[in-house]
N, C-alpha and C positions, 0 to 999 in steps of 0.2 A: 503493499500500500507507499502509494505516497506521503510525502510527510506530514505533508497541510493538510493533505486526511484525517491521517495520524492524528497529531495532533487536533483537528477538530472533533476525528469521535470521545480522546480521553476529556475533553472540558466537557460534550453533551454529559456523558457518561456521571460525570463527575458534578455534574449541579444535579442528576437529577436519583443518586447513587441512592440518598437516604427513604430519595419516596419508590423507590423499586422495595428498598428493602425490609417499610414497611405494610405492601403490601403483600410480599411474601410470607413474614414474617406471618400474617394474618390468613397468608391459605394453608401455610404448613402449620400453622401452629409451638410452629419452633422457632429459636432465633438461626436454628447453627444450621440447618434445614432449611430459609428459607433464606441463608449467605449462598448455597451451595446452590441453591435455583439460582436465585441473579448470577449470579456465574456463568452460568451456562447461559442465560439469557444472551445476559449481554459480550458468550463468548460468539454466541449466532451473530448476536447486532453486529456484532464489532463484522465474522469473516466475511455481514451485507453492508456493510457499510455504507457502497455507493445507491445501494436498491433503497438504504432506505434514510438514506439522508434525502432520497431523492418525494418520501413518501408524500403526504398535503400533513399527515399530519403525525411527526416524530414522533412524541407524546403514543400516540392513541400506537402505534406501530409499535413504542417499545411493547407495550403495558399486554397487546398482546400475544410477543411473542415471546412474556415471565409466562400470562398464565397459561396459554399450549404449552412450555416445558411442567408449566404445569401438572394440566389433567395427562397427558406426555405419560410420563412420570408416575403419577397414578393409577396407570393401567401394570406398570410392571407388576411383577413381582414380589422384586425383589426392596419395595417402597413398604414395604408393609414391614421392611425387618426392620429391632430394635436394636443400635451394640452401643443402648446402654439405661441403665435399671434406675434410673435418680432425672427427669429433668432436666434444663439447663439455669442457667438461671433467665428473670421474670424482665422479657418486657421493658425501657421504664412506662412506670403508667403516668399522662397529665394533668398538672392539676385539676379536678373536681371532682377522678370517674372515683372509685372507693379498690381500691385493690382483690377484694369477694367478688363484686360485679363482671369484674375482667376476668380477672378466672372462671369465675364461672360457662363468662361466653365466648371467654377462649375451646374449656371444654367442653361445652354441647356445637359448640361451630368446626371442631374436631370430632364430630358421631358423624355429621352433616356429610349426604354426596359429596362427592368431588366435586356437581358439576350445579351444583347449589350453591357450595361451599363458596363459589369462584364467584357465583351472579351476588354474591349478601358481600362479598369482602370490598366487590368495585360498586356496586352497586350502595352500601349506607356504611365502610366504614372505610372509598375512598370518592363515593359521591360523584361515582358519575351517574351521567342522561342511560333513561336503557338504551338506544341507538343505540350507544358507541360504546357499550356493553355483548349486542346483539356485534358489531359486527367487531369488537374488540377475540369473539368469542365464534364466528363464521354463522351466524342466525337465523332465525329473523324474531324482532322485538317481539311479538308473542310469545318468542316462548325464552323469552331474559322473563317475561312478566308471569309464565308458570312457577318456573325454576324457581324466584322469591316468593310468590304466592305456596310455591309447597318446600324448599328452605324452611319459609318463614314458621308455618304448619311445623313442620319439623320440629322445629328450635323451641316452638310453642309446647310438644307436647315429650323434651325430653326439658323445658327448667319452671315448667307451670304454668303460672302467673306472672312468674318476675318477666318471663319476656314481654308482655308487654312495658312492661314501667324499661326497659332494656332500649328497645324494638322503636320504643314509641307510637305502638301501634294502641289501636281499640281507646282513645281517648276519643 
């Protein structure tokens, strides 16, 4: 790759790394696996940087790569193997959130099927509109809406009435 393109890539990835890590950690429920996910995604972006930089919305392109890497890895049997018995240190909690609510939501989200989890993370935790999530996942907006509904229903079953307070639904 030419030096100017490589510099452009490094600047872009460096600026977007915190947001990519946040999405990946929410998808995987684990900071270390999230970092692995980001590494794989930015490597794929690097290999295809000329095509990526020509995209209409580079951020959406990279998020799409990240989510597709997550979904692809979840299909592989090795993704279910745990290397350690204890979870890693939790991601820092923003002010105003209670640790208990965050841990409860994180544990419940880990039990939601991967595609529904991807939709919920992108819609509610990354605050993406339905059309953008549909583009990232390569599906129709109606599919995103139904996956959102099913994912929230799954969370409600797992969390009971606490899900209404966490998701803001039903108020």
